C-alpha positions in Angstrom: -47.2 15.2 50.8 -49.5 15.4 53.8 -47.7 14.7 57.0 -50.7 15.3 59.4 -50.9 11.5 60.2 -47.2 11.3 60.8 -47.3 14.3 63.1 -50.2 12.9 65.2 -48.3 9.6 65.7 -45.2 11.6 66.7 -47.2 13.5 69.2 -48.5 10.3 70.6 -45.0 8.9 71.1 -43.5 12.1 72.5 -44.7 11.6 76.1 -42.7 8.3 76.2 -39.5 10.1 75.2 -38.6 11.1 78.7 -35.1 11.1 80.1 -36.3 9.5 83.3 -37.0 11.0 86.7 -34.7 13.8 87.8 -32.5 13.0 90.8 -34.6 15.3 93.0 -38.0 13.8 92.0 -39.7 11.6 94.5 -41.3 8.3 93.7 -44.7 9.9 94.1 -43.8 12.5 91.4 -42.5 9.8 89.1 -45.8 7.8 89.6 -47.9 10.9 88.9 -45.9 11.7 85.8 -46.3 8.1 84.5 -50.0 8.0 85.3 -50.6 11.3 83.5 -48.7 10.0 80.4 -50.8 6.8 80.5 -54.0 8.7 80.9 -53.2 11.1 78.0 -52.3 8.2 75.7 -55.5 6.3 76.5 -57.5 9.5 75.8 -55.7 9.8 72.4 -56.6 6.2 71.5 -60.2 6.8 72.6 -60.4 10.0 70.6 -59.2 8.3 67.4 -61.8 5.5 67.9 -64.6 8.1 68.4 -63.5 10.0 65.3 -63.5 6.8 63.3 -67.0 5.9 64.6 -68.4 9.4 63.7 -67.1 9.2 60.1 -68.4 5.7 59.7 -71.8 6.7 60.9 -71.8 9.7 58.4 -70.9 7.3 55.6 -73.6 4.9 56.6 -76.3 7.7 56.7 -75.3 8.6 53.2 -73.8 12.0 54.1 -71.4 13.7 51.7 -68.1 12.2 53.0 -65.3 10.5 51.0 -64.8 6.8 51.5 -61.0 7.3 51.7 -61.4 9.6 54.7 -63.4 7.0 56.5 -60.9 4.3 55.8 -58.0 6.4 56.8 -59.6 7.3 60.1 -60.5 3.6 60.7 -56.9 2.6 60.0 -55.5 5.3 62.3 -57.8 4.1 65.1 -56.8 0.5 64.5 -53.1 1.2 64.4 -53.2 3.3 67.6 -55.1 0.6 69.4 -52.7 -2.1 68.2 -49.7 0.0 69.3 -51.3 0.6 72.7 -52.0 -3.1 73.1 -48.4 -4.0 72.2 -47.0 -1.5 74.8 -49.4 -3.0 77.4 -48.2 -6.5 76.6 -44.5 -5.4 77.0 -45.3 -3.7 80.3 -47.1 -6.8 81.6 -44.2 -9.0 80.4 -41.7 -6.7 82.2 -43.7 -6.9 85.3 -43.9 -10.6 85.2 -40.2 -10.8 84.7 -39.5 -8.6 87.7 -41.9 -10.8 89.8 -39.8 -13.9 88.9 -36.6 -12.3 90.1 -35.3 -13.6 93.4 -34.2 -11.1 95.9 
């Protein structure tokens, strides 16, 4: 059983498995850490989209490429984009909830 797809999803989720900022970290360090995780995740989504595009173009040009490889790459790109959008939606929802809080 090929687990390459599962491993790539696991690697994408690993940056989110943090234990939170250490007691000695400053807000600036926490912000930099979050921004680097966000940037890396967006780059991973973009990379999967580009890989899917390349394979689709090869198939359209009639190059020797299996259809199932193209479909798998397309589904990986779709799933990573959907997952990213769901995380974005939850972050926006949490932000809106915090803004509704009365101090």
